[in-house]
N, C-alpha and C positions, 0 to 999 in steps of 0.2 A: 374536421374537413368534410364530414358528411352532412351534419346538421347545422353547423355554424354555432353550436353551443360552446360555452367556455369550459375548458378542461382544467380541473384543479387536481394536481397529482404530485405526490412525492412519496417515497417509500415509508416514511414515518407516519404521515397523516393517514395514508391508506391502511396502515397496520393499526395505528392507535385509535383513530376515530371511526373510520368507515368499516374496519374489519374486512377489507377486501382482499388482503394478502395475509399469509400465515407468519411471515417474519419481515422485519423492516429493512429490506435490502433490495438493491436493484443492480442489474447488469446491463451496461450500455454498449451497443455495437454500432458502428457506422464508419463509412469512408472518411478520410481526413477532409477538413474544410466544409463540412455540412452542418456544424453547430453542436457537436457533442459537448464541448466544454461550456457552451452558451446555455444549454438547457440545464446543465448541472449548476451553473451559477444562479440561474433563476430559482431552482429549488433551494439552494443555500441561502439566497437572499430572503425568500419567503419564509423559510424555517427560522431564520434569525429573528424575524418579526414575531414568531410564535414562541420565542424563548429557547430555541434549540441552537447550540453553538456549532457553526461550521468548522471543521478541521480538515485542512488539505495537507495530506502527508506526502509532499513531494510535488513541486510544480516545475516542470522542465522548460516551459516555453518563455515566459510565464503566462498562464491563463487566468490565474486567480488572485495574484498579488494586489492588483488595483482594487478589486472588490473587497478583499479582507482589510486592506488599509482604509478604504472608505467606511467600513463598518467599525473602525476603531480597533481593529485586531492587531495581532502580533505577527510580524514578518521576520522569519528566521532565515538568514542566508547561509548556505553551505556550499563548499566547493574549494578548489585549490586557491589558497590565499584569501578565501572569503569567510571561512568559519569551520569549526570542528564539531563533531558529534561523537563523543566517546561511547563506544558500544558496550563498555563495561559499567557505564554510569547507571545506577539503579534509579536515578531521578529522586522523586520524593518517596520511593518505596521504603527506604530504611527508616526515615523519620515517621512515616505513616505506620509502619509495623510497630514502632515503639509506643504508639498510641493505642494499639489493639491488644487483645489478649486471646488466648485459647486457639480454637480452630481458625478464626479469622486471621490471626497473626500468622499462623503457620501457612495458611493458604496464600497470603500475600507474599510471604518470603519465598515460597515454592514457585509462585508465578514469576517473580523477579529473577530467580535463578534460572528458570526454564527459558525465559526470554533472552537473557544474556548468553546462555549456552546456544540457543537456536541461532542468534545473530552472529556469534563468533564462528560457528560452523558454516553459516551461509557465506560469510566473507571469505573463509578459507576455500569453500567450493568455488566461488567466483574467481578468486586469485589463482587457483591452480587448475581451473576448468575441469574439476573432478570432485565428486562428493567425498566427504570425510568417511573414514571407515568406522565400524561399530566400536573398535577398540579405541580409536582416536576420540570418539564422542565420550566414552567413559573416562578417558584420561582428562579431557577438557572439563568435564563435569566435576571430577574430583579436584582438579587444579583450582577451579573457581571457588570451591568450598574451602580449600586450604588458604587461598588468597584472602577470602573474607575473614578468616580467623586470624591471619597474621599481619594483614596490611592495614595500617591506620588510614582513614580517609577513603577517598574514591580512587580505586586502582585504574590503570590504563593497560593497554595490550602489552607494553614492555614489562610491566610487573607480572602479568600472566606468563609471559615467556620465561622470566627469571625463575618462577616457581617450577616450571617444567625442567629447566636446566639444572636447578638445585637438586632434583631427584629425591624429594622427601619419601619417607617410607610408604605413605598412603598412595602415592603415584606409582612407585615401583611395584606395589602389590597388584594394582589394577592393570598395570602394563604387562603382568605375568613375566617378569624378567628372570624368575627362578633363582634369585640371589646373585645374578650376574649383571654388574653395572654396564658392561659393554653391550649386553643384550638390550638393556633399557635404552641405551643411546641409539641403537639401531632402530628400535621400535618407535622412538620419538623424533628421529631425525627429520622425517618429512613434515611432521607437525611443527617443529622448530623452524624449518625453512619457510613454511607458509606464513607463520606469525612474524618472522623477521621481515618478510617481503612487505608486510602491512605497516611497518614502522616508518615508512617514508621512501623506501628504495624501490618498491614494486609499482605495479600499474595502478594500485589504489591510493598511492601517495600516503599522506599523513592525515587525511581527512577524518579517519575514525580512530586514530591512535593517540590523540591529544585530549586534554580536558575539554568538556563541552563548553563552547563559547557562550551560548545564550540558552539558559534553561527554558523549557516550554511552560507557558502559563495555561491554566484551564478555566480562567475566569473571563475569557474573551475568545473570539474567533482567532484561529491560528493558521498560518500557511508556512511550509518549509520551501523556501525559494532555492531551487537547485539549478536554475537556468544558466548559471555561469559555467556549468560542466559542458564541454564541447560534445557535439553529436558523435564525433569519432571515438569518444571514450565510452564505448558501450558498457564495459565492465564497471567503470566508476559510476555511470548513471544508474545501472541496476543496483549496485551496492548502496548508493545514496538513497534510492527509493526504499529498499528493504530496511535500511537503518532508520529512516524516518518512520516507516510503518511500525517497526519494533518499538522504538522509543515512544511513539505516540500512543499505541495501544497499551503500553506499560503504564503511561501516565493516566490513561482512562481507568485502568484496573485499580490504580491507587485511589482515584477519586470515588469510584464506586464502592470500594471497600470501606472507606471512611463514611460514605453516605449510608451504607447498610448498617454500620455500627451507630448511626445517629450522631456522628461527630461533625458531619458537613451536610449541607443541603444537597438534595438530589439534583443532578444536572443531566440534561439530555444532549447528545452529540450527533452530528451528521458528518460522517467520515468519507472523504473523497480519496479514492485510490486510482489515480490516472496512470495511463501508459503501462498497463499490466504486462503487455507483450514484451517490453524491454527487459523485465526481470525474468520471465519464463524462458526466454531464448538464450540467456547467457550461459547456463550450465545445467547439466543433468542433475535432477534431484531437487532443484529449486522450487518446484511445484509443492513439494512437501513443506518447505520452509514457509511459503506464502500461506499454505493451508493452515499451518500451525499458528501463524500470526493473526490470521483474520477470522478464525472461527469464533464469532461472537453470538451469543444467544439473545433472544428477545428480552430476557430478564435484566439485561445489563443497561438498558436505556440508550442503546447505540443503534443508529441506522447507518448504513453504508452503501456506497455505490462504487462498483468496479467498472473501469472504462478501458476498452481496447478497440482496435480497428475492425477486426473480422474474426470469423471462426477459424480461418487459416492460421491466425496467431496461436490458437490453442492446438490445432491439429498438426502443426509443423514440428511439434516436440518429438524427439527421437524415440523415447521409450513408450510403448503402449500404455504402461501404467501411469506415466506422466500425462498422457493425453486424456486418459479416463478421469484422472483427478482434476485436470483443467476443465473438462466438460462439467464436472461437478460444481464448479463455481457458478455456471449458468443454471444448472438444474436446481440448485439450492436457493437461487435468487427469488425473492418475493415477486418482483416484476422484472420483465425483460423489455428494454426499450431499444428499438431498432431504428437507425437512420438508413440512408441509402446503402444498399448492399448489392453486389453483382449477382447474377443468377447462379453462377457456379457455387456460391455460398449456401444456396438453399438446401441441398441434401444434408449438409452437415448441421445447419441450423435446425432443420426439422427433426433431427435426432433428439433434441432436447426441448424444442418449442413447437407445438403443433401449429402449422401455417396452412391457410387455405391458398388455393391457386391465385385468387384475387389479391391476397396480401403479398404473395411472392412477387407478382407482377408490379404491385405498388412499390415495393422496396427496390426492385430492379430499375423501375423508371426513375426513382429518386437518385439512383447511382449514375444516371446518364451524365456524361461530361457536359460542361456548359458550352453554349454556342458562342461563336465569335460575333461580336456586335460591331459591324463596320462603321456605324454612325458615331460610336463613341471610341473607336479604335482600341477596344479592349474586349476581354471576355465578358459575356453577360453573367449574371449570377447563376450558379448551378441550380438546376430545376429542383433538386432535393434539399436545398439549404433551408434549415429551420423546420423540416418536416420529420415527424417521428411517429412510430407505431408502438403503442404500449400493449404488451401481451402479458396476460396473467393466466397461468394454467392452460387449459384447452379452450378458453373463451375467445370469442371474436376479438380482434385487436381494436384499439381506439386510435384512429389516425388523427394527428393534430398538427397544426402549424404554429410555431412560436414567433410572436411578434414582440420586439423589444420596445420598452418605454424610453423616453428621452433620457431619464436618469440612468438607465442601464447602458445606454450607448456610450456614456462617458467612461465606463469601466469595462468595455467589451472589445477593445482593440487588440486582437491576438496577432496582428501583423505590424506591431509598432516599430520594429526594426527596419521596416521598409518605408516608413513614412518620411 
């Protein structure tokens, strides 16, 4: 917007080719309606032409379904009556581990176990609006190991609940029941109640307790379409996003383990994590779950972008430690991309991204509401639509305007329900 030059930018290219950033990730902030999903679609489309596969782990509106379908990708529908995603499904991890040996095999098995434990605990946190205790985490971890040893095939949450109810010796030991079965029942009662609520009777329904409807493929672009989940079901929306993130990153870990062993070709992925705020606000402690799921290093061939509306989404968390960890998502990002943001956001944003006064005024101006166009009897386009500022470290930002091509316009209708 300053020189009229073309801006070529995405977190993978800036890391891999230009070495402009230290890790292939981006954090995107901006008010609704100014084009956040549009600029991410542009990056996904450009990267797909370079051989990088876009993976959208949870599309709530949907914003990305048309693009992924146009690229010949896989659209996986989830929601009440639409599809299921079994949170205990290890995906291809079991089959892949059988092809590996030694440390590589043990690492993949440990990763699959950790992801299933993390996701089960996250669902319980959402369901009860309170985090699991340390003892409950230990019981769940042990129960999953017992389940893997005793259950043929792929288990579901009902099978996990049965293991806990059966009270095998391994679980009674970690539950510290002191040889008293009644004490064990008291210790595990809350855990049993939470798991029971996720079998179809609670607010999360049966979306995560039945066998996976459609396994994810890694040989093409993928989007998880969760747009059928109503806006009022905030807990289910957050759970769906977390489940998609867990399942998706687990699939990537399998692909990379096989690639490292020389059994599959190396693939690069561009992961889109949209609507971050919906997950963080549902329950205390979920920041830890997101952090555990999304910590990818640059050696894994994965670039990612996290998207939310504002710094308020991160600072509104109740616990100070949660707010600090949420700010860490921004601090660790290779590049921060800002759309229009109100002036009140600037003090919080400047804590993690150095902004000049001119840049702050620019973002505030882009956040200005659109004028009413009396000649067309409608609102004019918002002044900040399509405008973004790319910030890397303490360097001056790059202000740019995104213009869509005719081909992109065909897959860029984010208000299709109003047409």
